[in-house]
MDTraj code that builds the backbone (N, CA, C; nanometers):
import mdtraj as md
import numpy as np

residues = "MET LEU ILE ASN ILE LYS LYS LEU ASN PRO ALA ALA ILE ILE PRO THR SER GLY SER LYS LEU SER ALA GLY TYR ASP LEU TYR ALA CYS LEU ASP SER PRO VAL THR ILE ARG ALA HIS LYS THR GLU LYS ILE GLY THR GLY LEU SER VAL GLU ILE PRO GLU GLY TYR PHE GLY ALA ILE PHE ALA ARG SER GLY LEU ALA SER LYS SER GLY ILE ARG PRO ALA ASN CYS VAL GLY VAL CYS ASP SER ASP TYR ARG GLY GLU TYR ILE VAL PRO LEU HIS ASN ASP THR ASP GLU ASP TYR THR VAL CYS HIS GLY ASP ARG ILE ALA GLN MET ILE VAL LEU PRO TYR LEU SER VAL GLU PHE ILE GLU THR GLY GLU LEU SER GLU THR ASP ARG GLY SER SER GLY PHE GLY SER THR GLY LYS".split()
xyz = np.array([
    [11.3310, 10.8683, 10.2138],
    [11.2236, 10.8233, 10.3001],
    [11.2829, 10.7319, 10.4067],
    [11.2432, 10.7526, 10.5290],
    [11.2877, 10.6677, 10.6391],
    [11.1775, 10.5669, 10.6695],
    [11.2145, 10.4408, 10.6846],
    [11.1175, 10.3347, 10.7131],
    [11.1636, 10.2587, 10.8364],
    [11.0741, 10.2469, 10.9343],
    [11.1043, 10.1712, 11.0552],
    [11.1014, 10.0216, 11.0251],
    [11.1972, 9.9506, 11.0820],
    [11.2058, 9.8057, 11.0635],
    [11.2400, 9.7448, 11.1992],
    [11.1790, 9.6305, 11.2274],
    [11.1987, 9.5654, 11.3562],
    [11.2523, 9.4247, 11.3338],
    [11.3606, 9.3922, 11.4037],
    [11.4126, 9.2563, 11.4001],
    [11.3298, 9.1712, 11.4963],
    [11.2611, 9.0721, 11.4429],
    [11.1862, 8.9779, 11.5247],
    [11.2775, 8.8662, 11.5735],
    [11.3911, 8.8547, 11.5065],
    [11.4934, 8.7569, 11.5405],
    [11.6263, 8.8328, 11.5389],
    [11.7079, 8.8215, 11.6429],
    [11.8339, 8.8967, 11.6458],
    [11.9272, 8.8634, 11.5295],
    [11.9089, 8.7473, 11.4688],
    [11.9946, 8.7060, 11.3564],
    [11.9450, 8.7592, 11.2218],
    [11.8303, 8.8273, 11.2208],
    [11.7753, 8.8808, 11.0953],
    [11.8702, 8.9842, 11.0360],
    [11.8652, 8.9963, 10.9046],
    [11.9518, 9.0887, 10.8315],
    [11.8651, 9.1997, 10.7710],
    [11.9021, 9.3240, 10.7977],
    [11.8296, 9.4395, 10.7434],
    [11.8463, 9.4409, 10.5912],
    [11.7389, 9.4700, 10.5146],
    [11.7494, 9.4730, 10.3683],
    [11.8605, 9.5674, 10.3205],
    [11.9241, 9.5278, 10.2115],
    [12.0312, 9.6080, 10.1521],
    [12.0040, 9.6275, 10.0033],
    [12.0663, 9.7307, 9.9472],
    [12.0552, 9.7522, 9.8025],
    [12.1879, 9.7158, 9.7369],
    [12.1792, 9.6697, 9.6144],
    [12.2985, 9.6281, 9.5419],
    [12.3838, 9.7438, 9.4942],
    [12.3203, 9.8603, 9.4750],
    [12.3931, 9.9793, 9.4323],
    [12.3159, 10.1029, 9.4769],
    [12.3774, 10.2182, 9.4634],
    [12.3176, 10.3435, 9.5089],
    [12.1834, 10.3718, 9.4411],
    [12.1673, 10.3314, 9.3163],
    [12.0447, 10.3614, 9.2418],
    [11.9523, 10.2413, 9.2262],
    [11.9756, 10.1340, 9.3007],
    [11.8880, 10.0165, 9.2946],
    [11.7506, 10.0507, 9.3500],
    [11.6467, 10.0070, 9.2796],
    [11.5096, 10.0267, 9.3275],
    [11.4740, 9.9240, 9.4339],
    [11.5291, 9.8020, 9.4181],
    [11.4956, 9.6931, 9.5080],
    [11.5940, 9.6780, 9.6220],
    [11.5429, 9.6329, 9.7350],
    [11.6240, 9.6050, 9.8534],
    [11.6165, 9.4555, 9.8812],
    [11.7333, 9.3913, 9.8847],
    [11.7380, 9.2470, 9.9030],
    [11.6849, 9.2066, 10.0396],
    [11.6027, 9.1021, 10.0388],
    [11.5532, 9.0407, 10.1611],
    [11.6314, 8.9121, 10.1828],
    [11.6662, 8.8855, 10.3085],
    [11.7515, 8.7721, 10.3437],
    [11.6738, 8.6674, 10.4237],
    [11.7051, 8.5415, 10.3994],
    [11.6455, 8.4326, 10.4758],
    [11.6947, 8.4389, 10.6195],
    [11.6030, 8.4202, 10.7128],
    [11.6379, 8.4132, 10.8550],
    [11.5916, 8.2760, 10.9036],
    [11.6865, 8.1837, 10.9093],
    [11.6543, 8.0431, 10.9364],
    [11.7398, 7.9868, 11.0486],
    [11.6799, 7.9007, 11.1287],
    [11.7552, 7.8288, 11.2318],
    [11.8362, 7.7155, 11.1706],
    [11.7842, 7.6602, 11.0596],
    [11.8544, 7.5538, 10.9875],
    [11.8155, 7.5630, 10.8405],
    [11.8976, 7.5082, 10.7502],
    [11.8668, 7.5154, 10.6074],
    [11.7304, 7.4545, 10.5744],
    [11.6672, 7.5100, 10.4712],
    [11.5382, 7.4598, 10.4232],
    [11.5564, 7.4168, 10.2789],
    [11.5187, 7.2931, 10.2484],
    [11.5267, 7.2439, 10.1117],
    [11.3912, 7.2589, 10.0451],
    [11.3922, 7.3245, 9.9296],
    [11.2713, 7.3385, 9.8487],
    [11.2774, 7.2296, 9.7429],
    [11.1912, 7.1327, 9.7552],
    [11.1882, 7.0212, 9.6598],
    [11.1505, 7.0721, 9.5216],
    [11.1872, 6.9971, 9.4213],
    [11.1555, 7.0320, 9.2825],
    [11.0053, 7.0557, 9.2673],
    [10.9713, 7.1658, 9.2055],
    [10.8324, 7.2043, 9.1754],
    [10.7457, 7.2209, 9.3005],
    [10.8073, 7.2517, 9.4130],
    [10.7348, 7.2732, 9.5383],
    [10.7619, 7.4130, 9.5927],
    [10.6898, 7.4500, 9.6973],
    [10.7000, 7.5817, 9.7584],
    [10.7268, 7.5672, 9.9077],
    [10.8124, 7.6533, 9.9610],
    [10.8385, 7.6610, 10.1049],
    [10.8330, 7.8073, 10.1468],
    [10.7748, 7.8330, 10.2638],
    [10.7710, 7.9687, 10.3174],
    [10.9013, 7.9955, 10.3915],
    [10.9683, 8.1036, 10.3521],
    [11.0969, 8.1402, 10.4106],
    [11.0830, 8.2738, 10.4832],
    [11.1086, 8.2721, 10.6129],
    [11.0976, 8.3932, 10.6928],
    [11.2186, 8.4833, 10.6773],
    [11.1958, 8.6120, 10.7004],
    [11.3045, 8.7099, 10.6978],
    [11.3439, 8.7528, 10.8385],
    [11.2596, 8.7212, 10.9374],
    [11.2863, 8.7646, 11.0738],
    [11.2637, 8.9134, 11.0951],
    [11.1927, 8.9777, 11.0011],
    [11.1722, 9.1228, 11.0057],
    [11.0250, 9.1594, 10.9973],
    [10.9915, 9.2701, 11.0601],
    [10.8622, 9.3349, 11.0444],
    [10.8922, 9.4782, 11.0002],
    [10.8123, 9.5289, 10.9063],
    [10.8417, 9.6585, 10.8458],
    [10.7210, 9.7508, 10.8591],
    [10.7462, 9.8766, 10.8888],
    [10.6411, 9.9777, 10.9004],
    [10.6418, 10.0635, 10.7737],
    [10.5706, 10.0144, 10.6733],
    [10.5607, 10.0873, 10.5466],
    [10.4677, 10.2072, 10.5678],
    [10.5062, 10.3259, 10.5210],
    [10.4216, 10.4446, 10.5396],
    [10.2867, 10.4319, 10.4677],
    [10.1864, 10.4964, 10.5243],
    [10.0537, 10.4985, 10.4625],
    [10.0641, 10.5577, 10.3222],
    [9.9919, 10.4993, 10.2284],
    [9.9966, 10.5434, 10.0888],
    [10.0995, 10.4677, 10.0070],
    [10.1713, 10.3753, 10.0714],
    [10.2732, 10.2938, 10.0051],
    [10.2506, 10.1469, 10.0410],
    [10.3164, 10.0580, 9.9688],
    [10.3173, 9.9165, 10.0045],
    [10.4524, 9.8591, 9.9691],
    [10.4869, 9.7503, 10.0315],
    [10.6100, 9.6797, 9.9988],
    [10.5793, 9.5735, 9.8946],
    [10.6333, 9.5876, 9.7754],
    [10.6140, 9.4894, 9.6688],
    [10.7326, 9.3926, 9.6724],
    [10.7040, 9.2651, 9.6851],
    [10.8078, 9.1639, 9.6947],
    [10.8216, 9.0951, 9.5589],
    [10.9375, 9.1115, 9.4981],
    [10.9654, 9.0583, 9.3648],
    [11.0763, 8.9533, 9.3724],
    [11.0864, 8.8747, 9.2673],
    [11.1974, 8.7802, 9.2536],
    [11.3281, 8.8564, 9.2393],
    [11.4353, 8.7973, 9.2861],
    [11.5686, 8.8477, 9.2548],
    [11.6002, 8.7927, 9.1164],
    [11.6371, 8.8770, 9.0238],
    [11.6544, 8.8338, 8.8848],
    [11.7572, 8.7222, 8.8717],
    [11.8689, 8.7313, 8.9439],
    [11.9712, 8.6273, 8.9349],
    [11.9222, 8.4944, 8.9884],
    [11.8535, 8.4954, 9.1020],
    [11.8034, 8.3720, 9.1630],
    [11.6994, 8.3066, 9.0726],
    [11.6129, 8.3862, 9.0141],
    [11.5084, 8.3327, 8.9269],
    [11.5658, 8.2792, 8.7962],
    [11.6550, 8.3555, 8.7322],
    [11.7056, 8.3150, 8.6010],
    [11.8142, 8.2089, 8.6080],
    [11.8960, 8.2103, 8.7118],
    [12.0055, 8.1134, 8.7222],
    [11.9666, 7.9872, 8.7988],
    [11.8787, 8.0008, 8.8985],
    [11.8468, 7.8871, 8.9841],
    [11.7014, 7.8424, 8.9768],
    [11.6160, 7.9177, 8.9083],
    [11.4759, 7.8790, 8.8951],
    [11.3957, 7.8938, 9.0231],
    [11.4386, 7.9849, 9.1116],
    [11.3711, 8.0067, 9.2392],
    [11.3071, 8.1447, 9.2377],
    [11.1771, 8.1498, 9.2684],
    [11.1029, 8.2764, 9.2635],
    [10.9933, 8.2749, 9.3689],
    [10.9406, 8.3948, 9.4044],
    [10.8248, 8.3964, 9.4936],
    [10.7082, 8.3220, 9.4289],
    [10.6431, 8.2355, 9.5049],
    [10.5332, 8.1541, 9.4522],
    [10.4171, 8.2401, 9.4035],
    [10.3938, 8.3526, 9.4702],
    [10.2845, 8.4408, 9.4306],
    [10.3287, 8.5440, 9.3271],
    [10.4478, 8.5256, 9.2722],
    [10.5078, 8.6125, 9.1697],
    [10.5385, 8.7525, 9.2227],
    [10.4382, 8.8232, 9.2725],
    [10.4617, 8.9527, 9.3373],
    [10.3833, 8.9533, 9.4678],
    [10.4529, 8.9730, 9.5771],
    [10.3865, 8.9820, 9.7065],
    [10.3506, 9.1260, 9.7360],
    [10.2402, 9.1452, 9.8071],
    [10.1953, 9.2781, 9.8450],
    [10.1910, 9.2861, 9.9970],
    [10.2751, 9.3719, 10.0538],
    [10.2784, 9.3940, 10.1982],
    [10.2175, 9.5310, 10.2264],
    [10.0975, 9.5309, 10.2813],
    [10.0244, 9.6544, 10.3061],
    [10.0859, 9.7349, 10.4201],
    [10.0568, 9.8645, 10.4201],
    [10.1166, 9.9537, 10.5197],
    [10.0670, 9.9262, 10.6611],
    [9.9536, 9.8588, 10.6770],
    [9.9045, 9.8298, 10.8124],
    [9.9439, 9.6905, 10.8615],
    [10.0227, 9.6167, 10.7832],
    [10.0701, 9.4836, 10.8252],
    [10.1941, 9.4982, 10.9120],
    [10.1941, 9.4338, 11.0277],
    [10.3071, 9.4429, 11.1194],
    [10.3671, 9.3069, 11.1529],
    [10.3270, 9.2040, 11.0791],
    [10.3826, 9.0714, 11.1028],
    [10.5140, 9.0505, 11.0299],
    [10.5683, 8.9307, 11.0461],
    [10.6949, 8.8962, 10.9803],
    [10.6763, 8.8917, 10.8289],
    [10.7736, 8.9445, 10.7581],
    [10.7757, 8.9318, 10.6126],
    [10.8238, 8.7906, 10.5804],
    [10.7361, 8.7142, 10.5198],
    [10.7644, 8.5757, 10.4828],
    [10.7487, 8.5648, 10.3323],
    [10.8459, 8.5015, 10.2674],
    [10.8437, 8.4882, 10.1220],
    [10.8198, 8.3413, 10.0869],
    [10.7076, 8.3108, 10.0197],
    [10.6861, 8.1736, 9.9750],
    [10.7684, 8.1504, 9.8473],
    [10.8787, 8.0786, 9.8596],
    [10.9656, 8.0547, 9.7431],
    [10.9247, 7.9268, 9.6724],
    [10.9170, 7.9358, 9.5407],
    [10.8821, 7.8200, 9.4580],
    [11.0025, 7.7781, 9.3745],
    [11.0222, 7.6488, 9.3656],
    [11.1315, 7.5908, 9.2871],
    [11.0731, 7.5425, 9.1544],
    [11.1052, 7.6123, 9.0465],
    [11.0546, 7.5776, 8.9136],
    [11.1374, 7.4706, 8.8435],
    [11.2406, 7.4184, 8.9084],
    [11.3311, 7.3242, 8.8420],
    [11.3005, 7.1793, 8.8813],
    [11.3743, 7.0888, 8.8217],
    [11.3626, 6.9462, 8.8524],
    [11.4598, 6.9029, 8.9617],
    [11.5359, 6.9977, 9.0168],
    [11.6347, 6.9685, 9.1212],
    [11.5950, 7.0364, 9.2517],
    [11.6229, 6.9727, 9.3635],
    [11.5990, 7.0347, 9.4935],
    [11.6935, 7.1543, 9.5102],
    [11.6508, 7.2536, 9.5888],
    [11.7300, 7.3735, 9.6126],
    [11.7282, 7.4020, 9.7628],
    [11.8437, 7.4263, 9.8207],
    [11.8523, 7.4515, 9.9645],
    [11.8774, 7.5992, 9.9923],
    [11.7945, 7.6543, 10.0812],
    [11.8080, 7.7929, 10.1254],
    [11.8709, 7.7914, 10.2641],
    [11.9744, 7.8721, 10.2832],
    [12.0442, 7.8811, 10.4114],
    [12.0239, 8.0192, 10.4729],
    [12.0453, 8.0273, 10.6026],
    [12.0371, 8.1570, 10.6705],
    [12.1309, 8.2566, 10.6005],
    [12.0783, 8.3762, 10.5756],
    [12.1585, 8.4808, 10.5130],
    [12.1523, 8.4831, 10.3619],
    [12.0885, 8.3840, 10.2995],
    [12.0737, 8.3863, 10.1533],
    [11.9780, 8.4984, 10.1137],
    [12.0096, 8.5658, 10.0048],
    [11.9191, 8.6667, 9.9503],
    [11.8077, 8.5926, 9.8767],
    [11.6824, 8.6145, 9.9170],
    [11.5721, 8.5331, 9.8651],
    [11.4733, 8.6094, 9.7777],
    [11.4689, 8.7403, 9.7888],
    [11.3746, 8.8218, 9.7114],
    [11.4191, 8.9666, 9.7239],
    [11.3461, 9.0547, 9.6575],
    [11.3734, 9.1973, 9.6727],
    [11.2429, 9.2719, 9.6952],
    [11.2517, 9.3749, 9.7769],
    [11.1355, 9.4570, 9.8076],
    [11.1539, 9.5953, 9.7462],
    [11.0472, 9.6427, 9.6825],
    [11.0433, 9.7786, 9.6303],
    [10.9252, 9.8473, 9.6979],
    [10.9482, 9.9620, 9.7579],
    [10.8411, 10.0383, 9.8222],
    [10.7772, 10.1255, 9.7146],
    [10.6463, 10.1063, 9.6950],
    [10.5747, 10.1744, 9.5872],
    [10.4513, 10.2465, 9.6407],
    [10.4167, 10.3608, 9.5785],
    [10.2920, 10.4279, 9.6158],
    [10.1730, 10.3584, 9.5498],
    [10.0560, 10.3785, 9.6072],
    [9.9348, 10.3282, 9.5452],
    [9.8236, 10.4310, 9.5621],
    [9.7215, 10.4180, 9.4798],
    [9.6045, 10.5054, 9.4890],
    [9.4935, 10.4303, 9.5595],
    [9.4323, 10.4930, 9.6560],
    [9.3163, 10.4354, 9.7222],
    [9.1954, 10.4734, 9.6379],
    [9.1157, 10.3749, 9.5996],
    [9.0025, 10.4018, 9.5110],
    [8.8734, 10.3511, 9.5745],
    [8.7645, 10.3980, 9.5199],
    [8.6322, 10.3495, 9.5580],
    [8.5640, 10.3063, 9.4297],
    [8.5064, 10.1865, 9.4292],
    [8.4403, 10.1352, 9.3093],
    [8.2926, 10.1725, 9.3114],
    [8.2447, 10.2192, 9.1971],
    [8.1052, 10.2582, 9.1813],
    [8.0439, 10.1689, 9.0746],
    [7.9440, 10.0925, 9.1135],
    [7.8782, 10.0047, 9.0160],
    [7.7942, 10.0886, 8.9209],
    [7.8040, 10.0540, 8.7921],
    [7.7291, 10.1259, 8.6894],
    [7.6830, 10.0263, 8.5841],
    [7.5818, 10.0628, 8.5101],
    [7.5309, 9.9762, 8.4035],
    [7.6053, 9.9953, 8.2728],
    [7.6771, 10.1044, 8.2570],
    [7.7473, 10.1354, 8.1333],
    [7.8848, 10.1935, 8.1633],
    [7.9805, 10.1653, 8.0740],
    [8.1140, 10.2243, 8.0805],
    [8.1348, 10.3099, 7.9563],
    [8.2274, 10.4039, 7.9640],
    [8.2537, 10.4897, 7.8483],
    [8.3086, 10.4068, 7.7323],
    [8.2850, 10.4520, 7.6120],
    [8.3296, 10.3835, 7.4898],
    [8.4761, 10.4165, 7.4610],
    [8.5497, 10.3186, 7.4043],
    [8.6868, 10.3395, 7.3570],
    [8.7018, 10.2718, 7.2216],
    [8.8088, 10.3038, 7.1483],
    [8.8339, 10.2379, 7.0200],
    [8.8561, 10.0881, 7.0391],
    [8.9225, 10.0509, 7.1442],
    [8.9538, 9.9098, 7.1695],
    [8.8309, 9.8320, 7.2169],
    [8.7491, 9.8948, 7.2976],
    [8.6303, 9.8274, 7.3492],
    [8.6668, 9.7103, 7.4385],
    [8.6069, 9.5939, 7.4137],
    [8.6292, 9.4771, 7.4982],
    [8.7271, 9.3771, 7.4383],
    [8.7987, 9.4161, 7.3318],
    [8.8963, 9.3261, 7.2713],
    [9.0074, 9.2975, 7.3728],
    [9.0404, 9.1700, 7.3903],
    [9.1316, 9.1314, 7.4972],
    [9.2678, 9.0844, 7.4508],
    [9.3143, 8.9749, 7.5074],
    [9.4492, 8.9197, 7.4861],
    [9.4849, 8.9124, 7.3380],
    [9.5942, 8.9766, 7.2999],
    [9.6456, 8.9709, 7.1637],
    [9.5680, 9.0522, 7.0638],
    [9.4733, 9.1327, 7.1089],
    [9.3858, 9.2042, 7.0173],
    [9.4534, 9.3198, 6.9465],
    [9.5685, 9.3667, 6.9976],
    [9.6341, 9.4801, 6.9320],
    [9.7254, 9.4341, 6.8198],
    [9.7409, 9.3017, 6.8014],
    [9.8210, 9.2487, 6.6918],
    [9.9704, 9.2545, 6.7144],
    [10.0128, 9.2801, 6.8365],
    [10.1567, 9.2895, 6.8643],
    [10.2012, 9.1764, 6.9506],
])
top = md.Topology()
chain = top.add_chain()
for i, resn in enumerate(residues, 1):
    res = top.add_residue(resn, chain, resSeq=i)
    for name in ("N", "CA", "C"):
        top.add_atom(name, md.element.get_by_symbol(name[0]), res)
traj = md.Trajectory(xyz[None], top)
């Protein structure tokens, strides 16, 4: 699949994959100067890019596993959703889950994007839903 991408800043870095079979494409910080994310705080980090995701797909923005597990830095919204009709800059709100400040510099890999399909649905209000064995049993109800 070919996806159009526009550099909003000439210093922006086009997403890359870590290997031939990687699902995620690394997103890079595009900053004029370093940004420090204080302990337990969030900062919005721009990528300097706008992406034209095809209709029927969306860009899912996930944490980079190494950054999250080793440094405690993750997207504040856990998973970002970039719709196919959005043409603005991809900005990642990074949250620092640690007790130490963390500095993000231009060119740092800050998140990963996976392009995923979605189903467009229409909701129909009804007074009754079909019966299942599980019914309305919720969290932890399966005993596992």
